[in-house]
Structure formats: C-alpha cells, structure tokens
C-alpha positions as CSV (number, residue, x, y, z in Angstrom):
1,M,-31.3,-28.1,10.6
2,L,-29.3,-25.0,10.3
3,S,-30.8,-24.3,6.9
4,L,-33.9,-22.8,8.3
5,T,-35.6,-21.2,5.2
6,Y,-38.6,-19.6,6.8
7,A,-38.1,-15.9,8.1
8,C,-40.8,-16.0,11.0
9,G,-40.1,-12.5,12.0
10,S,-38.3,-9.2,10.9
11,G,-36.9,-7.9,14.1
12,E,-40.2,-6.0,14.8
13,T,-41.7,-8.7,17.0
14,T,-41.7,-9.5,20.8
15,A,-40.3,-12.7,22.3
16,D,-43.9,-13.3,23.7
17,D,-45.4,-13.0,20.1
18,P,-43.0,-14.4,17.6
19,E,-45.2,-13.9,14.5
20,T,-44.2,-13.2,11.0
21,M,-44.1,-9.6,10.2
22,D,-42.0,-9.0,7.3
23,A,-41.3,-12.5,5.8
24,D,-40.5,-13.1,2.1
25,P,-44.0,-13.9,0.5
26,S,-42.3,-16.9,-1.1
27,A,-41.2,-18.2,2.2
28,T,-44.4,-20.0,3.1
29,I,-45.0,-22.9,5.3
30,S,-47.9,-24.8,6.8
31,V,-49.7,-23.9,9.9
32,Q,-48.4,-27.1,11.4
33,D,-44.7,-26.3,10.6
34,R,-45.3,-22.9,12.0
35,D,-46.6,-24.3,15.2
36,S,-43.6,-26.6,15.2
37,L,-41.2,-23.8,14.9
38,R,-43.0,-21.7,17.6
39,D,-42.9,-24.9,20.0
40,L,-39.2,-25.2,19.2
41,Y,-38.7,-21.5,19.7
42,H,-40.2,-21.7,23.1
43,E,-38.4,-24.8,24.1
44,L,-35.0,-23.1,23.3
45,M,-36.0,-20.1,25.2
46,A,-37.0,-22.0,28.3
47,A,-33.7,-24.0,28.3
48,M,-31.6,-20.6,28.3
49,D,-30.0,-19.8,31.7
50,D,-29.8,-16.3,31.1
51,T,-31.1,-13.9,28.5
52,L,-30.2,-10.4,27.5
53,P,-32.8,-7.6,27.3
54,L,-34.8,-7.3,24.1
55,N,-34.5,-3.7,23.6
56,L,-31.5,-1.2,23.9
57,I,-31.5,1.5,26.7
58,R,-29.3,4.2,25.8
59,E,-27.7,6.3,28.5
60,A,-24.6,8.5,28.1
61,G,-21.3,6.8,29.2
62,K,-23.0,3.3,29.4
63,L,-23.3,0.7,27.1
64,Y,-26.3,-1.8,28.0
65,P,-26.7,-5.4,26.6
66,V,-29.3,-5.9,24.0
67,D,-30.3,-9.1,22.2
68,E,-32.8,-8.7,19.3
69,A,-32.5,-12.4,18.3
70,P,-35.6,-13.7,19.9
71,K,-37.6,-11.1,18.0
72,D,-37.2,-13.3,14.8
73,T,-38.3,-16.9,15.4
74,A,-36.3,-18.6,12.6
75,F,-33.1,-16.5,13.2
76,F,-33.2,-17.3,17.0
77,I,-33.7,-21.1,16.2
78,F,-30.8,-20.9,13.5
79,R,-28.6,-19.2,16.1
80,Q,-29.3,-21.6,18.8
81,Q,-28.5,-24.5,16.5
82,L,-25.3,-22.8,15.2
83,I,-24.1,-22.7,18.9
84,D,-25.0,-26.1,19.4
85,A,-22.9,-27.1,16.2
86,I,-20.0,-24.9,17.6
87,D,-20.1,-27.0,21.0
88,R,-19.8,-30.2,18.7
89,R,-17.2,-28.5,16.8
90,D,-19.1,-29.7,13.5
91,V,-17.2,-28.2,10.6
92,F,-19.9,-29.3,8.3
93,A,-22.6,-27.5,10.0
94,L,-20.4,-24.3,10.2
95,M,-19.5,-24.4,6.6
96,D,-23.3,-24.8,5.7
97,V,-23.8,-21.3,7.1
98,I,-20.9,-19.5,5.3
99,H,-21.6,-17.1,2.5
100,P,-19.6,-17.7,-0.5
101,D,-18.1,-14.2,-0.3
102,I,-17.7,-13.9,3.5
103,K,-15.0,-11.4,4.7
104,V,-12.6,-12.7,7.1
105,S,-10.1,-9.7,7.2
106,F,-9.5,-6.4,6.0
107,G,-6.9,-7.2,3.6
108,G,-7.5,-10.7,2.5
109,E,-9.2,-12.0,-0.5
110,G,-12.3,-13.3,1.3
111,G,-14.5,-16.1,0.4
112,V,-14.9,-19.9,1.5
113,A,-11.2,-20.8,0.9
114,D,-9.8,-17.8,2.8
115,F,-12.2,-18.7,5.7
116,V,-11.0,-22.2,5.7
117,S,-7.4,-21.4,5.7
118,T,-7.7,-18.4,8.2
119,W,-9.2,-20.6,10.6
120,E,-7.2,-23.7,9.8
121,L,-10.3,-25.9,8.9
122,E,-8.3,-27.8,6.2
123,T,-8.3,-31.1,8.0
124,P,-10.2,-32.8,10.9
125,D,-7.5,-32.7,13.3
126,K,-6.6,-28.9,12.6
127,A,-10.4,-28.0,12.5
128,Q,-10.9,-29.5,16.0
129,N,-8.2,-27.4,17.6
130,S,-9.3,-24.2,15.6
131,R,-9.9,-20.9,17.4
132,V,-13.0,-20.3,15.4
133,W,-15.1,-22.2,17.9
134,S,-14.5,-20.2,21.0
135,I,-14.3,-16.9,19.1
136,L,-17.5,-17.5,17.1
137,K,-19.3,-18.8,20.2
138,R,-18.3,-15.6,22.3
139,V,-19.6,-13.6,19.4
140,L,-23.0,-15.3,19.2
141,V,-23.6,-15.6,23.0
142,N,-23.4,-11.6,23.5
143,G,-26.5,-10.6,21.9
144,G,-26.8,-8.2,18.7
145,I,-29.2,-6.2,16.8
146,F,-31.3,-6.5,13.5
147,E,-30.5,-4.1,10.8
148,N,-31.6,-3.5,7.0
149,G,-35.3,-4.1,8.0
150,G,-34.6,-7.4,9.9
151,K,-32.6,-8.9,7.1
152,T,-29.2,-8.6,8.7
153,F,-28.3,-9.4,12.2
154,I,-25.0,-8.0,13.7
155,A,-23.2,-9.4,16.7
156,P,-22.2,-9.0,19.5
157,Y,-23.9,-6.1,21.0
158,I,-20.7,-4.5,22.0
159,Y,-19.9,-3.7,18.3
160,A,-23.5,-3.4,17.0
161,V,-24.6,-0.4,19.4
162,W,-21.2,0.9,20.3
163,P,-21.8,4.7,20.8
164,D,-20.0,7.0,18.4
165,A,-19.1,9.5,21.1
166,H,-16.2,7.2,22.3
167,D,-13.2,6.1,20.3
168,A,-13.5,2.3,19.8
169,F,-9.5,2.2,20.0
170,E,-9.2,3.8,23.2
171,H,-12.3,2.8,25.1
172,V,-13.8,-0.6,26.1
173,A,-17.1,-1.4,27.8
174,I,-17.8,-3.1,31.1
175,T,-20.0,-6.2,30.6
176,G,-21.4,-6.7,34.1
177,S,-23.4,-4.9,36.9
178,G,-21.6,-4.1,40.2
179,V,-18.0,-4.9,38.8
180,R,-15.4,-3.8,41.3
181,L,-12.8,-1.3,40.2
182,R,-9.8,-2.2,42.4
183,S,-6.7,-0.5,43.5
184,A,-4.2,-3.2,42.3
185,P,-4.5,-6.2,39.9
186,N,-5.7,-8.8,42.4
187,L,-8.8,-10.0,44.3
188,Q,-7.1,-9.0,47.4
189,S,-6.9,-5.2,46.7
190,Q,-9.2,-2.5,47.9
191,T,-12.3,-1.9,46.0
192,L,-12.5,1.9,44.9
193,T,-16.0,1.7,43.5
194,M,-18.3,-0.4,41.6
195,V,-19.3,0.1,37.9
196,S,-22.1,-1.3,35.8
197,Y,-22.0,-1.4,31.9
198,D,-19.8,1.7,32.0
199,V,-17.8,2.9,28.8
200,V,-14.2,3.3,30.2
201,K,-10.8,4.2,29.0
202,R,-8.4,1.4,28.6
203,L,-4.9,2.4,30.0
204,E,-3.2,-0.9,30.0
205,T,-3.5,-4.5,29.7
206,T,-1.4,-5.8,32.7
207,P,0.9,-9.0,32.3
208,K,-0.9,-10.2,35.5
209,E,-3.4,-12.9,34.8
210,E,-5.4,-14.7,37.3
211,T,-7.7,-17.7,37.0
212,I,-11.1,-17.4,38.6
213,G,-13.9,-19.8,38.4
214,G,-11.9,-21.9,35.9
215,E,-11.5,-19.0,33.6
216,T,-8.0,-17.1,33.2
217,H,-8.0,-13.3,32.1
218,P,-5.6,-10.4,32.4
219,W,-6.4,-7.5,34.7
220,E,-7.0,-4.3,32.8
221,K,-6.1,-0.9,34.0
222,V,-8.7,1.6,33.2
223,Q,-9.8,5.2,33.8
224,L,-13.6,6.1,34.4
225,L,-15.1,8.7,32.4
226,G,-16.9,10.2,35.4
227,E,-15.7,10.7,39.1
228,E,-12.9,12.9,38.2
229,G,-11.2,10.3,35.9
230,K,-10.7,7.8,38.8
231,E,-8.2,4.9,37.7
232,G,-8.1,1.4,38.8
233,Y,-8.1,-2.3,37.8
234,I,-10.9,-4.5,36.5
235,Y,-10.8,-8.3,35.8
236,G,-10.7,-8.9,32.3
237,K,-13.5,-11.2,32.0
238,Y,-16.0,-8.1,32.6
239,I,-14.2,-6.0,29.7
240,A,-15.2,-6.1,26.1
241,S,-13.8,-4.1,22.9
242,S,-16.0,-3.3,20.0
243,I,-13.0,-3.9,17.8
244,D,-12.8,-7.6,18.7
245,Y,-14.4,-10.3,16.7
246,R,-17.8,-9.6,15.3
247,A,-20.0,-11.3,12.8
248,A,-22.9,-10.4,10.5
249,F,-25.6,-12.7,9.3
250,E,-27.9,-12.0,6.3
251,R,-31.2,-13.6,5.3
252,Q,-30.8,-14.7,1.7
253,P,-33.7,-14.5,-0.9
254,D,-34.8,-18.0,-0.1
255,G,-35.0,-17.3,3.7
256,K,-31.8,-19.0,4.6
257,W,-29.3,-17.1,7.1
258,L,-25.7,-17.0,6.0
259,M,-22.7,-15.4,7.9
260,N,-21.0,-12.8,5.6
261,F,-18.2,-11.6,7.9
262,L,-16.2,-12.5,10.8
263,V,-13.5,-10.1,11.5
264,A,-11.7,-8.1,14.3
265,G,-9.7,-4.8,14.2
266,D,-10.4,-2.1,11.6
C-alpha cells in the first residue's frame, strides 16, 4: 500500500488534527476511506516508541530535531510503510517509490537504472546485501520538513534545517541531549561537560571504535563553539553531518509520493 494517492495534508496541520488543507482537488476519497486513513494514522502513531517534535526550535549554535511528517496524514503513512518495506528488504516496494529521474550522485546520469546499479539491486542476492536499506532507513527515521507548499519532504532534519551560519564541511551536529564530551576516546575517560543538540566543529574521526549496546561507532574529536573552544571526544552514535545521505520525496499530480534524490556529499 505504498502507492497512497490521497494527499490528506499539506504540512500545515497538526498531529492531533490530520485533516486536508491543501490537497489536490482531483484527489478525492470517500468519507469512509478518509476515516480508514485517519484510523491507520493514529494506529501507526501509537506504535511509535519515540517521536520527534513537530515544530522546529531555532537557537544560535544549536540544531534541534524536527519531524513535520505527521502533519500530512498520507505522507506519514507512506513513510511508515516504506520503513516497513525497508525492514523486509522488499525491492519491489522500494522501486515502486523511485522517481524515473531520481538523482543518486552529483556526477552520474541519474534515473532508475543508475539507482539500481549504484545500490547493487540487480539480483535478489545482491539486493539483500545492499547498503541502501540501512542508509535509507537512517534517513527516514531522523525527521525532516516539508517544502514547496507541502509538496516536497526533505529528510533527515540534519540536512533539511542545517543553519547557514556553519560550514557543513567543517561542522557536525550533536543528535542527543546530555551527551558527554570526554577527555579521551573511551567510556572510562573523564567527562568534561555535557552537550545537547549543539553544532560543533569536527576535528578528527579517530581510528578508535567502540561497540556499545550492540552498535559500533568511532569516537569523534570535536571542538565546542562556546566555552572558549573546549575540545574533547564524543561517541559517533551521537554525531551527524548534514552532507551525509539525504533524500527528497515529491507529491506527484496524482497524489503519489516518489523519491527524487538520495545523495551524499556536495
């Protein structure tokens, strides 16, 4: 059911009232279908363990998380079903949401064939081991915002709302609250301070990796923008770059959502 073609919202509604504000007049459905979508929306929302804030808080030196997807019922359902398809590694469901002219790099030709070859989806065996599943899921579960009057959704939030004041090639964002800045790249080292959703300068990705809670990440050496430029180490799980992978989804004239780019770098 990835091909949801009814645009139930425009990015201008709230999670408590997911009603149509800006839908294509041709995309009409019955009251019964509307109620079914609303019921599915609330069911999916209730099943989520964690949700990001619906509205962006802007503060100098910070990058707070935001996820506007729940403001549009149909897009929110579409995204959740795409995440489910990713968990199943369902190639057919994935290809069903790819725009014919999708951009996959800044130098390639683009298009479906380029997407398939870039992500090694040519055969079932290769597809099951493709990196696209983990990368696209990480993009989708990390929020985003609507643009173009609710017709485009940009994810993740790190890219979508990155502050222009900070060079994206030199800076990264802390993605948690109360994250420890340590004196050395290990859990036993001294805690220098705690940071929450700060934009920091990346000095080095260290060769030291650590597995915590079943996840393995490198330690990153960073410099705080305040506190007289204090330097220290932060576990890589809590760091994200705006030039890492990001995606855009566009609502088509028939109401269907398609992914029109999945790229990294600049």
